[in-house]
VOLO-736503 format. One record per residue (C-alpha): residue number from 1; residue in three letters; x, y negated, z negated. Coordinates in steps of 0.1 Angstrom, whole numbers, plus 5000, padded with zeros to 4 digits. Each point is the difference from the previous one (the first is absolute). Example, Ala and Ser with C-alpha at 12.3 -4.5 7.8 and 13.67 -1.06 7.14 Angstrom:
REM residues 2
+-----+---------+------+------+------+
| num | residuo |   px |   py |   pz |
+-----+---------+------+------+------+
|   1 |     Ala | 5123 | 5045 | 4922 |
|   2 |     Ser | 5014 | 4966 | 5007 |
+-----+---------+------+------+------+
This chain:
REM residues 440
+-----+---------+------+------+------+
| num | residuo |   px |   py |   pz |
+-----+---------+------+------+------+
|   1 |     Met | 5056 | 8234 | 2238 |
|   2 |     Lys | 4995 | 4985 | 4966 |
|   3 |     Pro | 4971 | 5014 | 4978 |
|   4 |     Asp | 4969 | 4979 | 5001 |
|   5 |     Lys | 5000 | 4977 | 4969 |
|   6 |     Lys | 4963 | 5003 | 4995 |
|   7 |     Ser | 5002 | 5038 | 5000 |
|   8 |     Leu | 5030 | 4999 | 4976 |
|   9 |     Lys | 4981 | 4978 | 4975 |
|  10 |     Gly | 4969 | 5022 | 5002 |
|  11 |     Phe | 5021 | 5031 | 4994 |
|  12 |     Ala | 5018 | 4984 | 4971 |
|  13 |     Ala | 4968 | 4990 | 4984 |
|  14 |     Ile | 4985 | 5035 | 5003 |
|  15 |     Leu | 5032 | 5016 | 4987 |
|  16 |     Thr | 5001 | 4976 | 4970 |
|  17 |     Met | 4964 | 5009 | 4991 |
|  18 |     Ala | 5006 | 5037 | 5003 |
|  19 |     Ala | 5031 | 4998 | 4978 |
|  20 |     Ala | 4981 | 4981 | 4974 |
|  21 |     Met | 4973 | 5026 | 5000 |
|  22 |     Ala | 5025 | 5027 | 4996 |
|  23 |     Leu | 5012 | 4984 | 4967 |
|  24 |     Met | 4965 | 4998 | 4987 |
|  25 |     Pro | 4985 | 5029 | 4980 |
|  26 |     Ser | 4971 | 5017 | 5017 |
|  27 |     Ser | 4966 | 4992 | 4985 |
|  28 |     Leu | 4988 | 5034 | 5013 |
|  29 |     His | 5029 | 5021 | 4989 |
|  30 |     Ala | 4978 | 5028 | 4988 |
|  31 |     Gln | 4982 | 5001 | 5034 |
|  32 |     Thr | 5034 | 5003 | 5017 |
|  33 |     Asp | 5011 | 5029 | 4978 |
|  34 |     Ser | 4968 | 5018 | 5005 |
|  35 |     Val | 5009 | 5005 | 5037 |
|  36 |     Lys | 5017 | 5033 | 5006 |
|  37 |     Lys | 5022 | 4987 | 5029 |
|  38 |     Leu | 5019 | 4967 | 5003 |
|  39 |     Pro | 5015 | 4989 | 5033 |
|  40 |     Asn | 5037 | 5006 | 5008 |
|  41 |     Gly | 5002 | 4974 | 5028 |
|  42 |     Thr | 4972 | 4997 | 5026 |
|  43 |     Glu | 5003 | 5032 | 5021 |
|  44 |     Gly | 4981 | 5025 | 4979 |
|  45 |     Leu | 5025 | 5011 | 4975 |
|  46 |     Phe | 4991 | 4999 | 4963 |
|  47 |     Phe | 5012 | 5001 | 4964 |
|  48 |     Tyr | 4979 | 5015 | 4972 |
|  49 |     Ala | 4985 | 4975 | 4976 |
|  50 |     Lys | 5014 | 5000 | 4965 |
|  51 |     Pro | 4971 | 5011 | 4977 |
|  52 |     Ile | 4989 | 4976 | 4973 |
|  53 |     Asp | 5017 | 5004 | 4966 |
|  54 |     Thr | 5025 | 5026 | 5013 |
|  55 |     Ile | 5036 | 4998 | 5013 |
|  56 |     Leu | 5009 | 5012 | 5034 |
|  57 |     Glu | 5030 | 5019 | 4986 |
|  58 |     Asn | 4976 | 5025 | 4983 |
|  59 |     Lys | 4982 | 5005 | 5033 |
|  60 |     Lys | 5027 | 5016 | 5022 |
|  61 |     Lys | 4974 | 5020 | 5019 |
|  62 |     Glu | 4986 | 4967 | 5013 |
|  63 |     Leu | 5033 | 4993 | 5018 |
|  64 |     Glu | 5008 | 5012 | 5035 |
|  65 |     Pro | 5030 | 5025 | 5002 |
|  66 |     Asn | 5021 | 4973 | 5015 |
|  67 |     Glu | 4991 | 4974 | 4974 |
|  68 |     Phe | 5018 | 4991 | 4967 |
|  69 |     Val | 4994 | 4978 | 4970 |
|  70 |     Gly | 5024 | 4973 | 4989 |
|  71 |     Thr | 4998 | 4975 | 4971 |
|  72 |     Tyr | 4984 | 4972 | 5020 |
|  73 |     Ser | 4988 | 5017 | 5032 |
|  74 |     Thr | 4993 | 5033 | 5016 |
|  75 |     Phe | 5022 | 5009 | 5029 |
|  76 |     Arg | 4989 | 5021 | 5031 |
|  77 |     Ile | 5023 | 5010 | 5028 |
|  78 |     Gly | 4988 | 5012 | 5034 |
|  79 |     Ile | 5011 | 5009 | 5035 |
|  80 |     Gly | 4983 | 5004 | 5033 |
|  81 |     Tyr | 5010 | 5014 | 5033 |
|  82 |     Ile | 4982 | 5003 | 5034 |
|  83 |     Gly | 5015 | 5016 | 5031 |
|  84 |     Asp | 4983 | 5004 | 5034 |
|  85 |     Tyr | 5006 | 5023 | 5030 |
|  86 |     Thr | 4983 | 4989 | 5032 |
|  87 |     Ala | 4998 | 5016 | 5035 |
|  88 |     Tyr | 4982 | 4988 | 5031 |
|  89 |     Ser | 4982 | 5011 | 5031 |
|  90 |     Glu | 4995 | 4971 | 5024 |
|  91 |     Ser | 4979 | 4996 | 5031 |
|  92 |     Ser | 5017 | 4988 | 5032 |
|  93 |     Thr | 4982 | 4966 | 4997 |
|  94 |     Phe | 5012 | 4997 | 4964 |
|  95 |     Lys | 5036 | 5007 | 5010 |
|  96 |     Arg | 4998 | 4972 | 5026 |
|  97 |     Gln | 4987 | 4977 | 4972 |
|  98 |     Met | 5030 | 5010 | 4978 |
|  99 |     Asp | 5023 | 4992 | 5029 |
| 100 |     Ser | 4984 | 4966 | 5002 |
| 101 |     Ala | 5005 | 4995 | 4963 |
| 102 |     Asn | 5036 | 5014 | 5002 |
| 103 |     Val | 4991 | 5026 | 4974 |
| 104 |     Asn | 5011 | 5037 | 4999 |
| 105 |     Leu | 4980 | 5023 | 4978 |
| 106 |     Thr | 5020 | 5029 | 4987 |
| 107 |     Pro | 4991 | 5026 | 4973 |
| 108 |     His | 5019 | 4992 | 4968 |
| 109 |     Tyr | 4998 | 5000 | 4962 |
| 110 |     Gln | 5003 | 4967 | 4981 |
| 111 |     Thr | 4999 | 4990 | 4964 |
| 112 |     Arg | 4971 | 4976 | 4996 |
| 113 |     Asp | 5010 | 4988 | 4966 |
| 114 |     Phe | 5018 | 5009 | 4968 |
| 115 |     Arg | 4992 | 4980 | 4969 |
| 116 |     Val | 5009 | 4998 | 4963 |
| 117 |     Leu | 4978 | 4985 | 4974 |
| 118 |     Ala | 5001 | 4988 | 4964 |
| 119 |     Ser | 4971 | 4987 | 4979 |
| 120 |     Gly | 4987 | 4998 | 4965 |
| 121 |     Arg | 4975 | 4984 | 4977 |
| 122 |     Phe | 5010 | 4977 | 4971 |
| 123 |     Leu | 4991 | 5015 | 4966 |
| 124 |     Lys | 5002 | 4969 | 4978 |
| 125 |     Ser | 4978 | 4976 | 5020 |
| 126 |     Lys | 4965 | 4994 | 4988 |
| 127 |     Arg | 4989 | 4995 | 5036 |
| 128 |     Tyr | 5006 | 5028 | 5026 |
| 129 |     Leu | 5033 | 4993 | 5018 |
| 130 |     Ala | 5018 | 5023 | 5023 |
| 131 |     Trp | 5030 | 4997 | 5023 |
| 132 |     Lys | 5011 | 5017 | 5032 |
| 133 |     Phe | 5029 | 5002 | 5023 |
| 134 |     Ala | 5003 | 5019 | 5033 |
| 135 |     Tyr | 5028 | 5003 | 5025 |
| 136 |     Met | 4995 | 5017 | 5034 |
| 137 |     Tyr | 5021 | 5012 | 5029 |
| 138 |     Asp | 4982 | 4993 | 5033 |
| 139 |     Gly | 5010 | 5027 | 5024 |
| 140 |     Asp | 4988 | 4981 | 5031 |
| 141 |     Lys | 5019 | 4968 | 4993 |
| 142 |     Asn | 5028 | 5018 | 4982 |
| 143 |     Ile | 4999 | 4975 | 4971 |
| 144 |     Trp | 4993 | 4999 | 4963 |
| 145 |     Leu | 4974 | 4976 | 4987 |
| 146 |     Val | 4982 | 4992 | 4967 |
| 147 |     Arg | 4964 | 5014 | 5000 |
| 148 |     Glu | 4973 | 4992 | 4975 |
| 149 |     Thr | 5018 | 4983 | 4972 |
| 150 |     Gly | 4985 | 4977 | 4973 |
| 151 |     Ile | 4978 | 4999 | 4969 |
| 152 |     Thr | 4964 | 5009 | 4993 |
| 153 |     Ile | 4980 | 4980 | 4975 |
| 154 |     Gly | 4968 | 5013 | 4986 |
| 155 |     Val | 4973 | 4974 | 5000 |
| 156 |     Pro | 4968 | 5016 | 4988 |
| 157 |     Glu | 4985 | 4965 | 4995 |
| 158 |     Leu | 5001 | 4999 | 5038 |
| 159 |     Phe | 4989 | 5036 | 5005 |
| 160 |     Gly | 5033 | 5013 | 5013 |
| 161 |     Asn | 5038 | 4995 | 5004 |
| 162 |     Ile | 5024 | 4975 | 5015 |
| 163 |     Phe | 5031 | 5011 | 5018 |
| 164 |     Ile | 5029 | 4976 | 5006 |
| 165 |     Gly | 5029 | 5010 | 5023 |
| 166 |     Arg | 5004 | 5019 | 5032 |
| 167 |     Thr | 4970 | 5021 | 5010 |
| 168 |     Lys | 4975 | 5008 | 5027 |
| 169 |     Glu | 4977 | 4971 | 5008 |
| 170 |     Gly | 4966 | 5016 | 4995 |
| 171 |     Phe | 4986 | 4999 | 5035 |
| 172 |     Ser | 4985 | 5035 | 5007 |
| 173 |     Met | 4996 | 5029 | 4976 |
| 174 |     Val | 5023 | 5022 | 5021 |
| 175 |     Lys | 5027 | 4973 | 5001 |
| 176 |     Val | 4999 | 4997 | 4962 |
| 177 |     Met | 5001 | 5037 | 4992 |
| 178 |     Asn | 5034 | 5015 | 4993 |
| 179 |     Gly | 5016 | 5013 | 5032 |
| 180 |     His | 5003 | 5035 | 4984 |
| 181 |     Ser | 4963 | 5003 | 4992 |
| 182 |     Gly | 4987 | 4992 | 5035 |
| 183 |     Ile | 4972 | 5021 | 5016 |
| 184 |     Ser | 5015 | 5000 | 5035 |
| 185 |     Asn | 5037 | 5001 | 5008 |
| 186 |     Glu | 5002 | 4963 | 5008 |
| 187 |     Arg | 4979 | 4969 | 4996 |
| 188 |     Gln | 4980 | 4990 | 5030 |
| 189 |     Met | 5017 | 4978 | 5027 |
| 190 |     Ala | 4977 | 4970 | 4995 |
| 191 |     Leu | 5015 | 4994 | 4965 |
| 192 |     Asp | 5035 | 4994 | 5014 |
| 193 |     Pro | 4997 | 4962 | 5002 |
| 194 |     Ile | 4996 | 5000 | 4962 |
| 195 |     Pro | 5034 | 5000 | 4983 |
| 196 |     Ile | 5007 | 5031 | 4979 |
| 197 |     Leu | 5012 | 4979 | 4971 |
| 198 |     Ala | 4998 | 4964 | 4988 |
| 199 |     Asp | 5013 | 4980 | 4970 |
| 200 |     Gly | 4974 | 4982 | 4979 |
| 201 |     Ile | 4972 | 5006 | 4976 |
| 202 |     Lys | 4969 | 5023 | 5002 |
| 203 |     Trp | 4969 | 5003 | 4978 |
| 204 |     Met | 4982 | 5033 | 5001 |
| 205 |     Gly | 4967 | 5002 | 4983 |
| 206 |     Tyr | 4969 | 5023 | 4996 |
| 207 |     Met | 4967 | 4993 | 4982 |
| 208 |     Pro | 4985 | 5033 | 4988 |
| 209 |     Lys | 4964 | 4988 | 4996 |
| 210 |     Thr | 4997 | 4985 | 5035 |
| 211 |     Arg | 5027 | 5022 | 5016 |
| 212 |     Ile | 5015 | 4970 | 5018 |
| 213 |     Phe | 5037 | 5001 | 5005 |
| 214 |     Trp | 5027 | 4977 | 5015 |
| 215 |     Asn | 5036 | 4995 | 5008 |
| 216 |     Leu | 5010 | 4963 | 5003 |
| 217 |     Gly | 5035 | 4989 | 5009 |
| 218 |     Tyr | 5023 | 4972 | 5010 |
| 219 |     Phe | 5034 | 5008 | 5015 |
| 220 |     Asn | 5030 | 4982 | 5016 |
| 221 |     Asn | 5035 | 5008 | 5013 |
| 222 |     Val | 5020 | 4978 | 4976 |
| 223 |     Thr | 5018 | 5031 | 4986 |
| 224 |     Ala | 4997 | 5022 | 5031 |
| 225 |     Lys | 5006 | 4977 | 5031 |
| 226 |     Asn | 5028 | 5022 | 5013 |
| 227 |     Gln | 4980 | 5033 | 4996 |
| 228 |     Ser | 4987 | 5016 | 5031 |
| 229 |     Phe | 4965 | 5003 | 4985 |
| 230 |     Ala | 4998 | 4962 | 4993 |
| 231 |     Thr | 4982 | 4991 | 5033 |
| 232 |     Phe | 4979 | 4973 | 4983 |
| 233 |     Gln | 5011 | 4968 | 4982 |
| 234 |     Trp | 4970 | 5003 | 4976 |
| 235 |     Gln | 4967 | 5018 | 4999 |
| 236 |     Tyr | 4968 | 5001 | 4980 |
| 237 |     Val | 4982 | 5034 | 4998 |
| 238 |     Ala | 4966 | 5010 | 4986 |
| 239 |     Arg | 4985 | 5035 | 4999 |
| 240 |     Ile | 4965 | 5000 | 4985 |
| 241 |     Gly | 4977 | 5030 | 4998 |
| 242 |     Trp | 4972 | 5018 | 4983 |
| 243 |     Met | 4993 | 5036 | 4991 |
| 244 |     Pro | 4963 | 5008 | 5004 |
| 245 |     Ile | 5008 | 5034 | 4985 |
| 246 |     Asn | 5027 | 5009 | 4975 |
| 247 |     Arg | 4993 | 5034 | 4983 |
| 248 |     Pro | 5032 | 5016 | 4988 |
| 249 |     Glu | 4979 | 5028 | 4984 |
| 250 |     Asp | 4990 | 5015 | 5034 |
| 251 |     Lys | 5029 | 4984 | 5019 |
| 252 |     Thr | 4979 | 4978 | 5022 |
| 253 |     Ile | 5009 | 4964 | 5011 |
| 254 |     Ile | 4991 | 4975 | 5026 |
| 255 |     His | 5026 | 4973 | 5005 |
| 256 |     Leu | 4993 | 4968 | 5021 |
| 257 |     Ala | 5023 | 4971 | 5004 |
| 258 |     Val | 5010 | 4970 | 5021 |
| 259 |     Asn | 5036 | 4988 | 5005 |
| 260 |     Leu | 5009 | 4964 | 5007 |
| 261 |     Arg | 5034 | 4985 | 5006 |
| 262 |     Tyr | 5014 | 4966 | 5011 |
| 263 |     Gly | 5037 | 4994 | 5006 |
| 264 |     Lys | 5027 | 4981 | 5017 |
| 265 |     Pro | 5023 | 5021 | 5022 |
| 266 |     Lys | 5037 | 4995 | 4994 |
| 267 |     Asp | 5018 | 4975 | 5023 |
| 268 |     Gly | 4967 | 4993 | 5018 |
| 269 |     Gln | 5000 | 5032 | 5020 |
| 270 |     Phe | 4990 | 5036 | 4997 |
| 271 |     Ala | 5004 | 5034 | 5017 |
| 272 |     Ile | 4978 | 5031 | 4996 |
| 273 |     Lys | 5016 | 5034 | 5006 |
| 274 |     Ser | 4983 | 5033 | 4991 |
| 275 |     Arg | 5010 | 5036 | 5000 |
| 276 |     Pro | 4974 | 5026 | 5009 |
| 277 |     Glu | 4998 | 5011 | 4964 |
| 278 |     Ser | 5032 | 5021 | 5003 |
| 279 |     Asn | 5029 | 4985 | 4981 |
| 280 |     Pro | 5028 | 5016 | 5022 |
| 281 |     Thr | 4983 | 4986 | 5031 |
| 282 |     Pro | 5009 | 4965 | 5013 |
| 283 |     Gln | 4975 | 4972 | 5002 |
| 284 |     Leu | 4980 | 5008 | 5032 |
| 285 |     Ile | 4978 | 4968 | 4999 |
| 286 |     Asn | 5016 | 4966 | 4996 |
| 287 |     Thr | 4988 | 4965 | 5005 |
| 288 |     Gly | 5034 | 4985 | 5001 |
| 289 |     Thr | 5006 | 4967 | 4981 |
| 290 |     Phe | 4973 | 4973 | 5003 |
| 291 |     Ala | 4994 | 4966 | 4984 |
| 292 |     Ala | 4978 | 5000 | 4969 |
| 293 |     Asp | 4995 | 4972 | 4976 |
| 294 |     His | 4975 | 5018 | 4977 |
| 295 |     Ser | 4981 | 5033 | 5000 |
| 296 |     Ser | 4968 | 5014 | 4985 |
| 297 |     His | 4991 | 5037 | 4995 |
| 298 |     Leu | 4967 | 5016 | 4993 |
| 299 |     Gly | 4992 | 5036 | 4994 |
| 300 |     Tyr | 4976 | 5024 | 4983 |
| 301 |     Glu | 5004 | 5033 | 4980 |
| 302 |     Ala | 4973 | 5026 | 4996 |
| 303 |     Phe | 5006 | 5034 | 4982 |
| 304 |     Phe | 4977 | 5027 | 4988 |
| 305 |     Thr | 5012 | 5030 | 4978 |
| 306 |     Lys | 4980 | 5029 | 4988 |
| 307 |     Asn | 5021 | 5025 | 4981 |
| 308 |     Arg | 5023 | 5016 | 5027 |
| 309 |     Phe | 4988 | 4979 | 5029 |
| 310 |     Thr | 5010 | 4964 | 5010 |
| 311 |     Ile | 4992 | 4979 | 5030 |
| 312 |     Gly | 5013 | 4965 | 5004 |
| 313 |     Ser | 5007 | 4972 | 5024 |
| 314 |     Glu | 5019 | 4968 | 5002 |
| 315 |     Ala | 5000 | 4974 | 5028 |
| 316 |     Met | 5015 | 4966 | 5004 |
| 317 |     Val | 5006 | 4970 | 5023 |
| 318 |     His | 5032 | 4979 | 4999 |
| 319 |     Asn | 4997 | 4964 | 5012 |
| 320 |     Phe | 5030 | 4978 | 5008 |
| 321 |     Tyr | 4997 | 4963 | 5006 |
| 322 |     Ser | 5024 | 4976 | 5019 |
| 323 |     Lys | 4995 | 4964 | 5009 |
| 324 |     Asp | 5024 | 5003 | 5030 |
| 325 |     Ser | 4995 | 5034 | 5015 |
| 326 |     Gly | 4964 | 5010 | 4991 |
| 327 |     Asn | 4984 | 5025 | 4977 |
| 328 |     His | 5002 | 5038 | 5001 |
| 329 |     Ser | 4979 | 5028 | 4984 |
| 330 |     Phe | 5008 | 5037 | 4996 |
| 331 |     Ala | 4977 | 5026 | 4986 |
| 332 |     Gly | 5001 | 5037 | 4989 |
| 333 |     Gly | 4986 | 5025 | 4976 |
| 334 |     Asp | 4997 | 5036 | 4990 |
| 335 |     Ile | 4977 | 5027 | 4986 |
| 336 |     Met | 5012 | 5031 | 4981 |
| 337 |     Val | 4984 | 5031 | 4985 |
| 338 |     Ser | 5016 | 5021 | 4973 |
| 339 |     Phe | 4989 | 5033 | 4984 |
| 340 |     Phe | 5018 | 5021 | 4974 |
| 341 |     Phe | 4998 | 5038 | 5007 |
| 342 |     Thr | 5011 | 5006 | 4964 |
| 343 |     Lys | 4981 | 4988 | 4969 |
| 344 |     Thr | 5015 | 4966 | 4994 |
| 345 |     Asn | 4993 | 4965 | 5011 |
| 346 |     Arg | 5017 | 4966 | 5005 |
| 347 |     Pro | 4995 | 4979 | 4969 |
| 348 |     Tyr | 4989 | 4963 | 5002 |
| 349 |     Asn | 5014 | 4974 | 4977 |
| 350 |     Thr | 4980 | 4969 | 4991 |
| 351 |     Thr | 5034 | 4985 | 4988 |
| 352 |     Gly | 5010 | 4987 | 5034 |
| 353 |     Ser | 4969 | 5015 | 5017 |
| 354 |     Ile | 5019 | 5026 | 5020 |
| 355 |     Tyr | 5003 | 5037 | 5004 |
| 356 |     Gly | 5027 | 5017 | 4980 |
| 357 |     Phe | 5022 | 5031 | 5001 |
| 358 |     Val | 4984 | 5034 | 5005 |
| 359 |     Pro | 5001 | 5022 | 4969 |
| 360 |     Val | 5014 | 5035 | 5006 |
| 361 |     Lys | 4983 | 5025 | 4977 |
| 362 |     Lys | 5021 | 5031 | 5007 |
| 363 |     Ser | 5033 | 4995 | 5018 |
| 364 |     Ile | 5019 | 5026 | 5021 |
| 365 |     Phe | 5024 | 5004 | 4971 |
| 366 |     His | 4971 | 5011 | 4977 |
| 367 |     His | 4986 | 5027 | 5023 |
| 368 |     Gly | 4977 | 4976 | 5018 |
| 369 |     Ile | 4998 | 4986 | 5035 |
| 370 |     Gly | 4999 | 4963 | 4990 |
| 371 |     Glu | 4974 | 4978 | 5017 |
| 372 |     Ile | 4992 | 5000 | 5037 |
| 373 |     Glu | 4983 | 4970 | 5018 |
| 374 |     Gly | 4988 | 4996 | 5036 |
| 375 |     Val | 5000 | 4965 | 5014 |
| 376 |     Leu | 4987 | 4986 | 5033 |
| 377 |     His | 5011 | 4964 | 5008 |
| 378 |     Leu | 4991 | 4978 | 5030 |
| 379 |     Ser | 5015 | 4965 | 5004 |
| 380 |     Thr | 5006 | 4973 | 5026 |
| 381 |     Phe | 5018 | 4967 | 5003 |
| 382 |     Asn | 4997 | 4975 | 5029 |
| 383 |     Leu | 5029 | 4975 | 5006 |
| 384 |     Asn | 4986 | 4986 | 5032 |
| 385 |     Asn | 4987 | 4965 | 4998 |
| 386 |     Gly | 5002 | 4972 | 5026 |
| 387 |     Asn | 5035 | 4997 | 5013 |
| 388 |     Ile | 5013 | 5025 | 4974 |
| 389 |     Gln | 4998 | 5036 | 5013 |
| 390 |     Gly | 5016 | 5021 | 4973 |
| 391 |     Gly | 4980 | 5031 | 5008 |
| 392 |     Gln | 4974 | 5021 | 4982 |
| 393 |     Met | 5006 | 5032 | 4982 |
| 394 |     Thr | 4974 | 5025 | 4989 |
| 395 |     Arg | 5008 | 5032 | 4980 |
| 396 |     Leu | 4980 | 5030 | 4988 |
| 397 |     Thr | 5017 | 5019 | 4972 |
| 398 |     Pro | 4989 | 5033 | 4985 |
| 399 |     Met | 5023 | 5011 | 4972 |
| 400 |     Ile | 5004 | 5023 | 4970 |
| 401 |     Asn | 5014 | 4988 | 4967 |
| 402 |     Trp | 5014 | 5027 | 4977 |
| 403 |     Tyr | 5006 | 4989 | 4964 |
| 404 |     Met | 5022 | 5028 | 4989 |
| 405 |     Thr | 5006 | 4985 | 4966 |
| 406 |     Lys | 4994 | 4966 | 4984 |
| 407 |     Phe | 5034 | 4989 | 5013 |
| 408 |     Leu | 5003 | 5018 | 5033 |
| 409 |     Arg | 4978 | 4994 | 5031 |
| 410 |     Thr | 5004 | 5010 | 5036 |
| 411 |     Glu | 4979 | 4990 | 5030 |
| 412 |     Phe | 4993 | 5016 | 5034 |
| 413 |     Ile | 4989 | 4974 | 5025 |
| 414 |     Tyr | 4988 | 4999 | 5035 |
| 415 |     Gly | 4993 | 4967 | 5018 |
| 416 |     Tyr | 4985 | 4992 | 5034 |
| 417 |     Gly | 5009 | 4965 | 5011 |
| 418 |     Ile | 4987 | 4978 | 5028 |
| 419 |     Leu | 5021 | 4970 | 5010 |
| 420 |     Asp | 4985 | 4973 | 5022 |
| 421 |     Arg | 5029 | 4978 | 5011 |
| 422 |     Tyr | 5019 | 4988 | 5031 |
| 423 |     Gly | 4969 | 5004 | 5021 |
| 424 |     Met | 5000 | 5038 | 4993 |
| 425 |     Lys | 4982 | 5023 | 4976 |
| 426 |     Gly | 5021 | 5030 | 4988 |
| 427 |     Asn | 4997 | 5026 | 4973 |
| 428 |     Val | 5024 | 5017 | 4976 |
| 429 |     Asn | 4998 | 5029 | 4975 |
| 430 |     Phe | 5018 | 4997 | 4967 |
| 431 |     Phe | 5011 | 5031 | 4981 |
| 432 |     Glu | 5011 | 4990 | 4965 |
| 433 |     Thr | 5008 | 5014 | 4966 |
| 434 |     Arg | 5008 | 4981 | 4968 |
| 435 |     Leu | 5017 | 5009 | 4967 |
| 436 |     Gln | 4993 | 4979 | 4970 |
| 437 |     Ile | 5014 | 5001 | 4965 |
| 438 |     Thr | 4984 | 4977 | 4974 |
| 439 |     Leu | 5009 | 4997 | 4964 |
| 440 |     Met | 4986 | 4967 | 4988 |
+-----+---------+------+------+------+
């Protein structure tokens, strides 16, 4: 299918405008430099700002251990690894459901992903400019693919930053957050219809006085049409929210947002498959392929953090429209509670409006125990609508996250799942552990 000409023209116009802005000096350069952190992409990684009237070379302590200074740019290298082990205990009804789905669940260990990253911020530019490249091995599909890759342009005139390249769309806080900084082991099932990546342009903004934030993006598959994640021909995404409370001094926030999305599925068809929030486990609910000319998606986010305690929820509905075969709607959501037993907390970043990486005050290599977090997560996703009977999955997940060091995390996970499919309702117990290495 050829790209939509109207969409191509719109993307070209936006790209031209962003490129022109990148070449212009910032009228608020001092304001940009006064910010302690500058975005390294869109997922919650940062560079330190270069202080006014100083040179970064004389501020080595402001660089991460894996970051270096060149003549024109800093250079940061990184790696990430996630591996999962999963075992199961199935009810007799659930086993019959697996027979119907032709699925055999066996205990095994699987590499979820291994990624290498490179990034940097340009030192000679009057406007904040940064670049990023990431390459990842997908253990499930056994392929390598380019992850978040592109440039970040500081636009303080517009209260934020613009990212051009391959990135996450901006629908849902949890879907935007770096996969290595997640609260639970996997994102909730109801987010699976949203592609993990997209190519295009995204504007992230935050107004400190009103505490209003946004992610606005346009994406298409012109450069990614053969990628497995490119399930849409084009899509517009808006994430708009407000923070009634944002008090970093006592670590208290309230975050509220709505997510809006409108897109055109690739080749006029779509299929929704979802794992039960366990990466080694096959997709247990599945609509099969159905006709879809356009789609709209609506969701909300609500999070509250008070020091070591966080409670949050996201819910959404995915609507698909077809002139020939009718419309379909699928809904799901979750709620989660987190508490740190040690004296740390999950930081919130107004750049991107997401939670970041957990700081570890005293690692196991410095006579400490690291940081320990308890999480309780409940989620559901219903893929039954009209003549489509893809099933409904509900899962309750209590888990412990142990942050042994800033770079090393392990998780101990139990999950209780209920599958309503094939005219039966069965249950399964998940026993999982995860090893995660993060140097970003």
